[in-house]
Each structure stands twice: as C-alpha cells, then as structure tokens.
C-alpha positions as CSV (number, residue, x, y, z in Angstrom):
1,X,-48.2,-7.4,-17.5
2,X,-45.0,-5.6,-17.1
3,X,-44.2,-3.4,-20.2
4,X,-40.6,-2.7,-20.8
5,X,-40.3,0.8,-22.1
6,X,-37.1,2.3,-23.5
7,X,-36.8,4.5,-20.4
8,X,-37.1,1.6,-18.0
9,X,-34.6,-0.4,-20.2
10,X,-32.1,2.5,-19.9
11,X,-32.4,2.6,-16.1
12,X,-31.9,-1.2,-16.0
13,X,-28.9,-1.0,-18.2
14,X,-27.4,1.8,-16.2
15,X,-27.9,-0.1,-13.0
16,X,-26.3,-3.3,-14.4
17,X,-23.4,-1.3,-15.7
18,X,-22.9,0.4,-12.3
19,X,-23.1,-3.0,-10.5
20,X,-20.7,-4.6,-12.9
21,X,-18.2,-1.8,-12.4
22,X,-18.2,-2.5,-8.6
23,X,-17.8,-6.2,-9.2
24,X,-14.9,-5.9,-11.6
25,X,-13.2,-2.9,-10.0
26,X,-14.0,-3.0,-6.2
27,X,-13.3,0.0,-4.1
28,X,-10.3,-0.1,-1.8
29,X,-10.4,1.3,1.7
30,X,-8.5,4.6,2.2
31,X,-6.6,5.3,5.4
32,X,-5.1,8.6,6.6
33,X,-1.4,8.7,7.5
34,X,-0.8,8.3,11.2
35,X,2.7,8.0,12.7
36,X,4.4,7.9,16.0
37,X,7.4,10.2,16.3
38,X,10.5,8.6,14.7
39,X,13.3,7.6,17.1
40,X,16.6,9.6,17.4
41,X,19.0,9.4,14.4
42,X,21.3,6.7,15.9
43,X,18.3,4.5,16.8
44,X,16.7,5.1,13.4
45,X,20.0,4.1,11.8
46,X,19.9,0.8,13.7
47,X,16.3,0.1,12.7
48,X,16.7,1.0,9.0
49,X,18.0,-1.4,6.3
50,X,19.5,1.6,4.4
51,X,20.5,5.1,5.3
52,X,22.1,7.3,2.6
53,X,22.2,10.8,1.2
54,X,21.5,11.3,-2.5
55,X,19.8,13.2,-5.3
56,X,16.4,12.0,-6.5
57,X,17.0,11.3,-10.2
58,X,13.6,9.8,-11.2
59,X,10.2,9.6,-9.6
60,X,8.0,7.1,-11.4
61,X,4.4,6.0,-10.5
62,X,4.0,2.3,-9.7
63,X,1.0,0.2,-9.0
64,X,1.3,0.6,-5.2
65,X,2.9,4.0,-5.0
66,X,6.0,5.6,-6.4
67,X,9.5,4.3,-7.2
68,X,12.3,6.8,-6.6
69,X,15.8,6.3,-8.0
70,X,18.6,8.1,-6.2
71,X,22.2,8.9,-7.2
72,X,23.8,8.0,-3.8
73,X,26.4,10.4,-2.6
74,X,27.0,9.3,1.0
75,X,26.2,6.1,2.7
76,X,25.8,5.1,6.4
77,X,24.1,1.7,5.8
78,X,22.7,-0.3,2.9
79,X,23.1,0.2,-0.8
80,X,26.3,-0.7,-2.5
81,X,27.0,1.4,-5.6
82,X,26.1,4.8,-6.9
83,X,22.4,4.3,-7.6
84,X,19.5,3.0,-5.5
85,X,15.8,2.7,-6.0
86,X,13.2,2.4,-3.3
87,X,9.4,2.8,-3.0
88,X,7.1,5.2,-1.2
89,X,3.3,5.3,-1.0
90,X,1.7,7.5,-3.7
91,X,0.4,10.3,-1.6
92,X,1.1,12.0,1.8
93,X,-2.4,10.8,2.9
94,X,-1.0,7.3,2.7
95,X,2.3,8.4,4.4
96,X,4.1,8.7,1.1
97,X,7.1,11.0,1.1
98,X,6.8,13.4,-1.9
99,X,10.2,13.4,-3.6
100,X,11.1,16.0,-6.2
101,X,13.5,15.1,-9.0
102,X,16.8,16.9,-8.6
103,X,16.5,17.5,-4.9
104,X,18.9,16.1,-2.4
105,X,17.7,13.9,0.5
106,X,18.8,12.0,3.6
107,X,16.9,8.8,3.2
108,X,16.1,6.1,5.8
109,X,14.9,3.0,4.0
110,X,12.9,0.3,5.8
111,X,11.7,-3.2,4.7
112,X,8.0,-3.1,4.0
113,X,5.9,-5.6,2.0
114,X,9.0,-7.4,0.7
115,X,10.7,-4.3,-0.6
116,X,12.8,-1.4,0.6
117,X,10.7,1.8,1.1
118,X,10.5,5.0,3.0
119,X,7.6,7.2,4.2
120,X,6.7,10.2,6.3
121,X,7.1,8.1,9.5
122,X,10.8,7.7,9.0
123,X,13.5,10.4,9.5
124,X,13.8,10.9,5.7
125,X,14.1,14.6,4.9
126,X,15.5,17.1,2.5
127,X,19.3,17.1,3.0
128,X,19.3,20.9,3.7
129,X,16.9,20.2,6.6
130,X,18.7,17.2,8.1
131,X,21.5,19.0,9.9
132,X,20.7,17.4,13.3
133,X,20.7,13.9,11.7
134,X,23.9,14.5,9.8
135,X,25.7,15.7,13.0
136,X,24.4,12.6,14.9
137,X,25.2,10.1,12.2
138,X,28.8,11.4,11.6
139,X,30.7,11.1,8.4
140,X,29.2,8.6,6.0
141,X,31.1,6.6,3.4
142,X,31.7,8.2,0.0
143,X,30.2,6.5,-3.0
144,X,31.4,6.6,-6.6
145,X,28.7,8.1,-8.8
146,X,27.0,5.7,-11.2
147,X,25.6,6.5,-14.6
148,X,21.9,7.4,-14.3
149,X,19.6,4.8,-15.7
150,X,15.9,5.5,-16.0
151,X,13.7,2.7,-14.7
152,X,11.3,1.1,-17.1
153,X,7.7,2.4,-16.9
154,X,5.4,0.4,-14.7
155,X,1.9,-0.3,-15.7
156,X,-0.7,1.5,-13.5
157,X,-3.1,-1.4,-13.0
158,X,-6.1,-2.1,-15.3
159,X,-6.6,1.0,-17.5
160,X,-8.7,-1.1,-19.9
161,X,-11.4,-1.9,-17.4
162,X,-13.4,1.4,-17.6
163,X,-13.2,1.2,-21.4
164,X,-14.4,-2.4,-21.5
165,X,-17.3,-1.6,-19.1
166,X,-18.3,1.3,-21.3
167,X,-18.2,-0.7,-24.5
168,X,-20.1,-3.5,-22.8
169,X,-22.8,-1.1,-21.6
170,X,-23.2,0.5,-25.0
171,X,-23.5,-3.0,-26.6
172,X,-26.2,-4.1,-24.2
173,X,-28.1,-0.9,-24.7
174,X,-28.0,-1.3,-28.5
175,X,-29.2,-4.9,-28.3
176,X,-32.0,-4.0,-25.9
177,X,-33.1,-1.1,-28.0
178,X,-33.2,-3.3,-31.1
179,X,-35.2,-5.9,-29.2
180,X,-37.7,-3.3,-28.0
181,X,-38.1,-1.9,-31.5
182,X,-38.7,-5.4,-32.9
183,X,-41.3,-6.2,-30.2
184,X,-43.2,-3.0,-31.0
185,X,-43.4,-3.9,-34.7
186,X,-44.7,-7.4,-34.1
C-alpha cells in the first residue's frame, strides 16, 4: 500500500502549486524587435496619423507597455491642442521607444491595436538628433502650451495572483499536514 509521508506530501503540494500557477498565469511568448528601415521623412509623414515635436512630461507603465504624455510644441499632423498621450511597448526588445521625462522628441505616431502608438520602427527620435527630418518636414504649426495633467495610474495586471497562489499553497500544506498527523495517531 502507498504510504503518504510528509516529504511526499510536500512534493505533491509543490507540484500542484506550480501547475496551478501555470494554469492561472500562463506564460506569454516573447519576441525580439525586428524592423525594416523606416521610409524617408515625407513618406513617414504620409503614413503616420500624428507627427509632432514635444517634451515628454510623463512616462507611466500600462498593462501593454508605457503611456507617454507630451507637451506638444510643433505639429505637422495629428493632435489638436497642447498635450497628447500615446503608447509604446514596455521595452526595446518589444520595439518600445524608451522615452525620458523632460526630453524633447520628434514623434511619429501610428495606429496600432486601436490606439495611437510609436516604436523603434518609426522615425521617432530625440529632437536634437532629428535635424534631417526637421529639414525635410519644413516648418510645423505652433501649438499653444496646455497645462500639464498627469494621467491616472494604470493597474499592472493581476498583482494579487502570486499572493493568492502562495496562500492557497500554504493552506493546502497545513490541511495535508494535519491529515497526516491525525492518520498517524489513529
């Protein structure tokens, strides 16, 4: 007959907890960034939904990347008003452009997954490094500065899941230990 020792019970509980973690929080595939060279500035302007120069005022993590709010200074296409928010993937490995608060950028925004975003595959660049683009695009329209409004924090998925799995695992271990202890006394 199979005898359930405390050691075997621990291995079984650890295995079940690990299996449950994969069921409730499946792994997502990871892809490296791969781009074709962006088109020349005028062609990129035609393909983009928004092209503007502005200062990154806030960089906030979001469930699928990062939301960046800009104070728009010059506009060639797109946003109306002095402030504009768009998305970018969360890391350069996912082609995300790494914005720094307070830095000035030339941004090419494209429609992606139902929202306006930018990435490493566009001509988006630090404004100080975008001289060729600025010369090709010509004079953009001036924009009245808007008051800076910080975006509301966005939840980062399911932070409760690892805690719930840990608590569940501990509860199962306690119940199993009590059951084994009772069985030995009988």
